[in-house]
LOLO-92711 format. One record per residue (C-alpha): y negated, x, z negated; residue in one letter. Coordinates in steps of 0.02 Angstrom, whole numbers, always signed. Layout:
<torvexs>
<torvex py="Y" px="X" pz="Z" residu="a"/>
...
</torvexs>
This chain:
<torvexs>
<torvex py="-222" px="+94" pz="+880" residu="x"/>
<torvex py="-261" px="+18" pz="+1049" residu="x"/>
<torvex py="-179" px="-145" pz="+1095" residu="x"/>
<torvex py="-194" px="-254" pz="+1248" residu="x"/>
<torvex py="-285" px="-420" pz="+1234" residu="x"/>
<torvex py="-121" px="-508" pz="+1268" residu="x"/>
<torvex py="-35" px="-418" pz="+1124" residu="x"/>
<torvex py="-179" px="-456" pz="+1007" residu="x"/>
<torvex py="-174" px="-640" pz="+1053" residu="x"/>
<torvex py="+13" px="-646" pz="+1021" residu="x"/>
<torvex py="-6" px="-565" pz="+851" residu="x"/>
<torvex py="-142" px="-687" pz="+801" residu="x"/>
<torvex py="-30" px="-832" pz="+848" residu="x"/>
<torvex py="+110" px="-757" pz="+744" residu="x"/>
<torvex py="-7" px="-739" pz="+596" residu="x"/>
<torvex py="-66" px="-919" pz="+609" residu="x"/>
<torvex py="+111" px="-984" pz="+626" residu="x"/>
<torvex py="+174" px="-881" pz="+480" residu="x"/>
<torvex py="+32" px="-935" pz="+366" residu="x"/>
<torvex py="+55" px="-1118" pz="+409" residu="x"/>
<torvex py="+242" px="-1118" pz="+375" residu="x"/>
<torvex py="+224" px="-1033" pz="+206" residu="x"/>
<torvex py="+86" px="-1150" pz="+154" residu="x"/>
<torvex py="+191" px="-1302" pz="+199" residu="x"/>
<torvex py="+339" px="-1232" pz="+99" residu="x"/>
<torvex py="+229" px="-1207" pz="-53" residu="x"/>
<torvex py="+155" px="-1381" pz="-39" residu="x"/>
<torvex py="+327" px="-1457" pz="-18" residu="x"/>
<torvex py="+391" px="-1370" pz="-174" residu="x"/>
<torvex py="+249" px="-1441" pz="-278" residu="x"/>
<torvex py="+215" px="-1268" pz="-349" residu="x"/>
<torvex py="+62" px="-1158" pz="-336" residu="x"/>
<torvex py="+19" px="-1079" pz="-170" residu="x"/>
<torvex py="-17" px="-892" pz="-176" residu="x"/>
<torvex py="-92" px="-799" pz="-28" residu="x"/>
<torvex py="-69" px="-610" pz="-21" residu="x"/>
<torvex py="-171" px="-504" pz="+98" residu="x"/>
<torvex py="-29" px="-387" pz="+154" residu="x"/>
<torvex py="+148" px="-332" pz="+114" residu="x"/>
<torvex py="+143" px="-240" pz="-55" residu="x"/>
<torvex py="+41" px="-382" pz="-128" residu="x"/>
<torvex py="+158" px="-510" pz="-53" residu="x"/>
<torvex py="+308" px="-418" pz="-127" residu="x"/>
<torvex py="+237" px="-414" pz="-302" residu="x"/>
<torvex py="+178" px="-595" pz="-295" residu="x"/>
<torvex py="+349" px="-649" pz="-233" residu="x"/>
<torvex py="+438" px="-557" pz="-374" residu="x"/>
<torvex py="+329" px="-644" pz="-502" residu="x"/>
<torvex py="+333" px="-815" pz="-420" residu="x"/>
<torvex py="+521" px="-823" pz="-400" residu="x"/>
<torvex py="+560" px="-997" pz="-336" residu="x"/>
<torvex py="+416" px="-1079" pz="-428" residu="x"/>
<torvex py="+273" px="-1040" pz="-309" residu="x"/>
<torvex py="+250" px="-1013" pz="-123" residu="x"/>
<torvex py="+187" px="-844" pz="-64" residu="x"/>
<torvex py="+104" px="-815" pz="+104" residu="x"/>
<torvex py="+67" px="-647" pz="+185" residu="x"/>
<torvex py="-95" px="-651" pz="+287" residu="x"/>
<torvex py="-43" px="-498" pz="+388" residu="x"/>
<torvex py="+90" px="-540" pz="+517" residu="x"/>
<torvex py="+227" px="-411" pz="+555" residu="x"/>
<torvex py="+159" px="-276" pz="+668" residu="x"/>
<torvex py="-23" px="-308" pz="+625" residu="x"/>
<torvex py="-110" px="-157" pz="+549" residu="x"/>
<torvex py="-181" px="-224" pz="+383" residu="x"/>
<torvex py="-342" px="-124" pz="+405" residu="x"/>
<torvex py="-375" px="-213" pz="+571" residu="x"/>
<torvex py="-329" px="-390" pz="+519" residu="x"/>
<torvex py="-438" px="-527" pz="+592" residu="x"/>
<torvex py="-418" px="-701" pz="+520" residu="x"/>
<torvex py="-387" px="-855" pz="+626" residu="x"/>
<torvex py="-479" px="-1016" pz="+575" residu="x"/>
<torvex py="-319" px="-1090" pz="+501" residu="x"/>
<torvex py="-298" px="-936" pz="+391" residu="x"/>
<torvex py="-477" px="-949" pz="+328" residu="x"/>
<torvex py="-446" px="-1131" pz="+284" residu="x"/>
<torvex py="-284" px="-1085" pz="+197" residu="x"/>
<torvex py="-380" px="-967" pz="+82" residu="x"/>
<torvex py="-487" px="-1112" pz="+24" residu="x"/>
<torvex py="-332" px="-1218" pz="-12" residu="x"/>
<torvex py="-238" px="-1081" pz="-105" residu="x"/>
<torvex py="-211" px="-1083" pz="-292" residu="x"/>
<torvex py="-222" px="-893" pz="-302" residu="x"/>
<torvex py="-274" px="-756" pz="-180" residu="x"/>
<torvex py="-218" px="-576" pz="-206" residu="x"/>
<torvex py="-308" px="-443" pz="-103" residu="x"/>
<torvex py="-370" px="-264" pz="-102" residu="x"/>
<torvex py="-557" px="-234" pz="-104" residu="x"/>
<torvex py="-666" px="-83" pz="-66" residu="x"/>
<torvex py="-669" px="-121" pz="+121" residu="x"/>
<torvex py="-482" px="-105" pz="+152" residu="x"/>
<torvex py="-478" px="-273" pz="+243" residu="x"/>
<torvex py="-657" px="-324" pz="+283" residu="x"/>
<torvex py="-608" px="-490" pz="+363" residu="x"/>
<torvex py="-518" px="-544" pz="+204" residu="x"/>
<torvex py="-660" px="-491" pz="+91" residu="x"/>
<torvex py="-786" px="-583" pz="+200" residu="x"/>
<torvex py="-682" px="-742" pz="+193" residu="x"/>
<torvex py="-652" px="-741" pz="+6" residu="x"/>
<torvex py="-837" px="-708" pz="-21" residu="x"/>
<torvex py="-861" px="-890" pz="+24" residu="x"/>
<torvex py="-737" px="-951" pz="-108" residu="x"/>
<torvex py="-809" px="-1014" pz="-271" residu="x"/>
<torvex py="-663" px="-1105" pz="-352" residu="x"/>
<torvex py="-507" px="-1007" pz="-303" residu="x"/>
<torvex py="-439" px="-880" pz="-430" residu="x"/>
<torvex py="-442" px="-705" pz="-354" residu="x"/>
<torvex py="-358" px="-541" pz="-397" residu="x"/>
<torvex py="-428" px="-381" pz="-323" residu="x"/>
<torvex py="-294" px="-252" pz="-360" residu="x"/>
<torvex py="-415" px="-106" pz="-353" residu="x"/>
<torvex py="-517" px="-188" pz="-490" residu="x"/>
<torvex py="-362" px="-202" pz="-599" residu="x"/>
<torvex py="-335" px="-16" pz="-571" residu="x"/>
<torvex py="-513" px="+23" pz="-625" residu="x"/>
<torvex py="-475" px="-64" pz="-789" residu="x"/>
<torvex py="-331" px="+57" pz="-819" residu="x"/>
<torvex py="-447" px="+207" pz="-812" residu="x"/>
<torvex py="-528" px="+234" pz="-982" residu="x"/>
<torvex py="-714" px="+212" pz="-964" residu="x"/>
<torvex py="-696" px="+171" pz="-779" residu="x"/>
<torvex py="-802" px="+322" pz="-734" residu="x"/>
<torvex py="-778" px="+454" pz="-601" residu="x"/>
<torvex py="-838" px="+633" pz="-588" residu="x"/>
<torvex py="-857" px="+765" pz="-455" residu="x"/>
<torvex py="-742" px="+913" pz="-444" residu="x"/>
<torvex py="-799" px="+1089" pz="-401" residu="x"/>
<torvex py="-797" px="+1052" pz="-215" residu="x"/>
<torvex py="-904" px="+897" pz="-231" residu="x"/>
<torvex py="-763" px="+771" pz="-213" residu="x"/>
<torvex py="-756" px="+626" pz="-333" residu="x"/>
<torvex py="-607" px="+605" pz="-447" residu="x"/>
<torvex py="-567" px="+466" pz="-567" residu="x"/>
<torvex py="-509" px="+504" pz="-743" residu="x"/>
<torvex py="-329" px="+511" pz="-680" residu="x"/>
<torvex py="-377" px="+650" pz="-559" residu="x"/>
<torvex py="-365" px="+546" pz="-401" residu="x"/>
<torvex py="-480" px="+614" pz="-268" residu="x"/>
<torvex py="-602" px="+513" pz="-165" residu="x"/>
<torvex py="-692" px="+601" pz="-22" residu="x"/>
<torvex py="-865" px="+557" pz="+41" residu="x"/>
<torvex py="-869" px="+391" pz="-52" residu="x"/>
<torvex py="-706" px="+329" pz="+24" residu="x"/>
<torvex py="-576" px="+250" pz="-87" residu="x"/>
<torvex py="-390" px="+277" pz="-60" residu="x"/>
<torvex py="-317" px="+102" pz="-55" residu="x"/>
<torvex py="-133" px="+153" pz="-66" residu="x"/>
<torvex py="-116" px="+119" pz="-251" residu="x"/>
<torvex py="+56" px="+38" pz="-228" residu="x"/>
<torvex py="+135" px="+208" pz="-192" residu="x"/>
<torvex py="+126" px="+249" pz="-378" residu="x"/>
<torvex py="+260" px="+136" pz="-456" residu="x"/>
<torvex py="+178" px="+144" pz="-628" residu="x"/>
<torvex py="+24" px="+57" pz="-559" residu="x"/>
<torvex py="+119" px="-84" pz="-473" residu="x"/>
<torvex py="+168" px="-160" pz="-640" residu="x"/>
<torvex py="-15" px="-195" pz="-677" residu="x"/>
<torvex py="-26" px="-310" pz="-527" residu="x"/>
<torvex py="+132" px="-399" pz="-580" residu="x"/>
<torvex py="+59" px="-437" pz="-751" residu="x"/>
<torvex py="-106" px="-493" pz="-673" residu="x"/>
<torvex py="-18" px="-613" pz="-555" residu="x"/>
<torvex py="+91" px="-679" pz="-698" residu="x"/>
<torvex py="-64" px="-710" pz="-803" residu="x"/>
<torvex py="-150" px="-810" pz="-667" residu="x"/>
<torvex py="+5" px="-911" pz="-622" residu="x"/>
<torvex py="+37" px="-949" pz="-805" residu="x"/>
<torvex py="-134" px="-1031" pz="-815" residu="x"/>
<torvex py="-111" px="-1124" pz="-652" residu="x"/>
<torvex py="+67" px="-1180" pz="-688" residu="x"/>
<torvex py="+86" px="-1183" pz="-877" residu="x"/>
<torvex py="+258" px="-1264" pz="-871" residu="x"/>
<torvex py="+329" px="-1105" pz="-795" residu="x"/>
<torvex py="+221" px="-980" pz="-890" residu="x"/>
<torvex py="+370" px="-903" pz="-979" residu="x"/>
<torvex py="+461" px="-879" pz="-814" residu="x"/>
<torvex py="+314" px="-788" pz="-735" residu="x"/>
<torvex py="+294" px="-676" pz="-887" residu="x"/>
<torvex py="+480" px="-637" pz="-891" residu="x"/>
<torvex py="+477" px="-595" pz="-705" residu="x"/>
<torvex py="+330" px="-477" pz="-734" residu="x"/>
<torvex py="+425" px="-390" pz="-874" residu="x"/>
<torvex py="+580" px="-373" pz="-764" residu="x"/>
<torvex py="+476" px="-301" pz="-622" residu="x"/>
<torvex py="+394" px="-178" pz="-741" residu="x"/>
<torvex py="+566" px="-121" pz="-801" residu="x"/>
<torvex py="+627" px="-95" pz="-623" residu="x"/>
<torvex py="+468" px="+2" pz="-580" residu="x"/>
<torvex py="+490" px="+112" pz="-734" residu="x"/>
<torvex py="+665" px="+152" pz="-675" residu="x"/>
<torvex py="+599" px="+197" pz="-502" residu="x"/>
<torvex py="+466" px="+307" pz="-582" residu="x"/>
<torvex py="+600" px="+398" pz="-681" residu="x"/>
<torvex py="+700" px="+427" pz="-523" residu="x"/>
<torvex py="+548" px="+506" pz="-440" residu="x"/>
<torvex py="+505" px="+612" pz="-591" residu="x"/>
<torvex py="+682" px="+677" pz="-607" residu="x"/>
<torvex py="+709" px="+710" pz="-422" residu="x"/>
<torvex py="+542" px="+801" pz="-400" residu="x"/>
<torvex py="+544" px="+899" pz="-562" residu="x"/>
<torvex py="+618" px="+1059" pz="-490" residu="x"/>
<torvex py="+570" px="+1093" pz="-309" residu="x"/>
<torvex py="+546" px="+1252" pz="-206" residu="x"/>
<torvex py="+380" px="+1185" pz="-140" residu="x"/>
<torvex py="+257" px="+1052" pz="-191" residu="x"/>
<torvex py="+151" px="+1038" pz="-33" residu="x"/>
<torvex py="+169" px="+874" pz="+62" residu="x"/>
<torvex py="+95" px="+889" pz="+237" residu="x"/>
<torvex py="+63" px="+716" pz="+312" residu="x"/>
<torvex py="-21" px="+648" pz="+467" residu="x"/>
<torvex py="-116" px="+517" pz="+363" residu="x"/>
<torvex py="-181" px="+540" pz="+186" residu="x"/>
<torvex py="-94" px="+386" pz="+117" residu="x"/>
<torvex py="+2" px="+473" pz="-21" residu="x"/>
<torvex py="-131" px="+529" pz="-144" residu="x"/>
<torvex py="-77" px="+414" pz="-284" residu="x"/>
<torvex py="+105" px="+466" pz="-261" residu="x"/>
<torvex py="+70" px="+653" pz="-255" residu="x"/>
<torvex py="-48" px="+644" pz="-404" residu="x"/>
<torvex py="+82" px="+552" pz="-507" residu="x"/>
<torvex py="+221" px="+677" pz="-473" residu="x"/>
<torvex py="+124" px="+840" pz="-471" residu="x"/>
<torvex py="+127" px="+868" pz="-283" residu="x"/>
<torvex py="-10" px="+922" pz="-164" residu="x"/>
<torvex py="-53" px="+812" pz="-15" residu="x"/>
<torvex py="-122" px="+895" pz="+141" residu="x"/>
<torvex py="-169" px="+770" pz="+275" residu="x"/>
<torvex py="-213" px="+794" pz="+457" residu="x"/>
<torvex py="-318" px="+635" pz="+456" residu="x"/>
<torvex py="-395" px="+540" pz="+312" residu="x"/>
<torvex py="-360" px="+368" pz="+236" residu="x"/>
<torvex py="-376" px="+282" pz="+406" residu="x"/>
<torvex py="-217" px="+313" pz="+507" residu="x"/>
<torvex py="-311" px="+278" pz="+669" residu="x"/>
<torvex py="-443" px="+413" pz="+645" residu="x"/>
<torvex py="-430" px="+557" pz="+766" residu="x"/>
<torvex py="-424" px="+727" pz="+681" residu="x"/>
<torvex py="-528" px="+867" pz="+756" residu="x"/>
<torvex py="-440" px="+1015" pz="+836" residu="x"/>
<torvex py="-511" px="+1120" pz="+696" residu="x"/>
<torvex py="-431" px="+1011" pz="+563" residu="x"/>
<torvex py="-263" px="+1016" pz="+651" residu="x"/>
<torvex py="-275" px="+1206" pz="+659" residu="x"/>
<torvex py="-316" px="+1214" pz="+473" residu="x"/>
<torvex py="-164" px="+1109" pz="+429" residu="x"/>
<torvex py="-52" px="+1215" pz="+540" residu="x"/>
<torvex py="-114" px="+1372" pz="+456" residu="x"/>
<torvex py="-86" px="+1295" pz="+284" residu="x"/>
<torvex py="+91" px="+1242" pz="+333" residu="x"/>
<torvex py="+131" px="+1415" pz="+398" residu="x"/>
<torvex py="+60" px="+1504" pz="+245" residu="x"/>
<torvex py="+154" px="+1392" pz="+123" residu="x"/>
<torvex py="+321" px="+1390" pz="+212" residu="x"/>
<torvex py="+314" px="+1203" pz="+246" residu="x"/>
<torvex py="+473" px="+1145" pz="+333" residu="x"/>
<torvex py="+430" px="+962" pz="+367" residu="x"/>
<torvex py="+277" px="+875" pz="+438" residu="x"/>
<torvex py="+276" px="+689" pz="+395" residu="x"/>
<torvex py="+211" px="+548" pz="+504" residu="x"/>
<torvex py="+213" px="+358" pz="+498" residu="x"/>
<torvex py="+333" px="+258" pz="+602" residu="x"/>
<torvex py="+193" px="+141" pz="+660" residu="x"/>
<torvex py="+84" px="+286" pz="+720" residu="x"/>
<torvex py="+126" px="+402" pz="+865" residu="x"/>
<torvex py="+191" px="+569" pz="+798" residu="x"/>
<torvex py="+97" px="+673" pz="+928" residu="x"/>
<torvex py="-13" px="+773" pz="+810" residu="x"/>
<torvex py="+125" px="+796" pz="+682" residu="x"/>
<torvex py="+242" px="+856" pz="+820" residu="x"/>
<torvex py="+114" px="+980" pz="+886" residu="x"/>
<torvex py="+90" px="+1056" pz="+714" residu="x"/>
<torvex py="+277" px="+1057" pz="+681" residu="x"/>
<torvex py="+312" px="+1146" pz="+845" residu="x"/>
<torvex py="+178" px="+1275" pz="+808" residu="x"/>
<torvex py="+247" px="+1320" pz="+636" residu="x"/>
<torvex py="+433" px="+1290" pz="+669" residu="x"/>
<torvex py="+447" px="+1137" pz="+557" residu="x"/>
<torvex py="+537" px="+970" pz="+575" residu="x"/>
<torvex py="+453" px="+800" pz="+585" residu="x"/>
<torvex py="+508" px="+655" pz="+476" residu="x"/>
<torvex py="+447" px="+479" pz="+438" residu="x"/>
<torvex py="+362" px="+441" pz="+272" residu="x"/>
<torvex py="+324" px="+257" pz="+254" residu="x"/>
<torvex py="+158" px="+208" pz="+170" residu="x"/>
<torvex py="+226" px="+31" pz="+150" residu="x"/>
<torvex py="+81" px="-60" pz="+228" residu="x"/>
<torvex py="+200" px="-163" pz="+336" residu="x"/>
<torvex py="+349" px="-270" pz="+285" residu="x"/>
<torvex py="+509" px="-165" pz="+293" residu="x"/>
<torvex py="+640" px="-202" pz="+425" residu="x"/>
<torvex py="+787" px="-315" pz="+390" residu="x"/>
<torvex py="+831" px="-351" pz="+210" residu="x"/>
<torvex py="+745" px="-197" pz="+141" residu="x"/>
<torvex py="+607" px="-214" pz="+13" residu="x"/>
<torvex py="+480" px="-108" pz="-80" residu="x"/>
<torvex py="+612" px="-23" pz="-187" residu="x"/>
<torvex py="+723" px="+20" pz="-39" residu="x"/>
<torvex py="+581" px="+103" pz="+57" residu="x"/>
<torvex py="+518" px="+196" pz="-96" residu="x"/>
<torvex py="+692" px="+268" pz="-124" residu="x"/>
<torvex py="+708" px="+316" pz="+59" residu="x"/>
<torvex py="+539" px="+404" pz="+44" residu="x"/>
<torvex py="+602" px="+495" pz="-111" residu="x"/>
<torvex py="+755" px="+558" pz="-19" residu="x"/>
<torvex py="+644" px="+622" pz="+123" residu="x"/>
<torvex py="+522" px="+708" pz="+6" residu="x"/>
<torvex py="+660" px="+787" pz="-98" residu="x"/>
<torvex py="+742" px="+859" pz="+57" residu="x"/>
<torvex py="+577" px="+922" pz="+129" residu="x"/>
<torvex py="+527" px="+1009" pz="-32" residu="x"/>
<torvex py="+701" px="+1079" pz="-64" residu="x"/>
<torvex py="+716" px="+998" pz="-235" residu="x"/>
<torvex py="+865" px="+1036" pz="-345" residu="x"/>
</torvexs>
């Protein structure tokens, strides 16, 4: 996504200001200071922390998490933090480079916690040469899908990991953190049940998206994701790939092509026009939601959109 130098400078200033304010609030409260690399991590950390710890989001509103560059004040804040929660495997290179210099700060890499959930931690190749983990989640050409938060059943693992670290850092509130993690897990289980029930009986199961961000979600609920571009929303699909997706949509009677609100819908609109489909937003939840909405609100809005697109009963 191309931005002017002026816009980039403004976003960096916002990021620095936001990080500084949150850090001061945490210090003033006397509780631990947690730094989260981007929104889903911030949401989970905030749910666990409650009012007992400060939580800072490194990625300012409007900044694509993949493209985040850290200002000097943000790098220094990482060294001062009591806990840093991030996503590895190259999702945010600037964050990984900065935390590589930290030797004392407790760290949680959410993708590592997911690896621990997979028995044996091994992967294998399917018939087409793609790698799949033991849960059946596909990884193409060595790339790793970072969008683990779109499977509610996996979000609970991060909540428990954050609670465990905070309980060690702030033993006086250990029971609070653990209770908050249990409450979050219960709410996520309820959301998972809503998805399972709503998507159990649908006319179609093919989800055509502009950006392959929904692999964990589609794998969890027995759907098929067909993406115009890969994990990176800024990658430009070839004309051949767009034609393939259009042919797939036509052959399978797809009625909706999904795109992200933060990315121009041009390609999705072209494919939709060609096959006579509608275009709708499906939010991969990389950015903080608007207004008072949170993770659960956006996930339920996504469910409504998917149910309508797939003609679920």
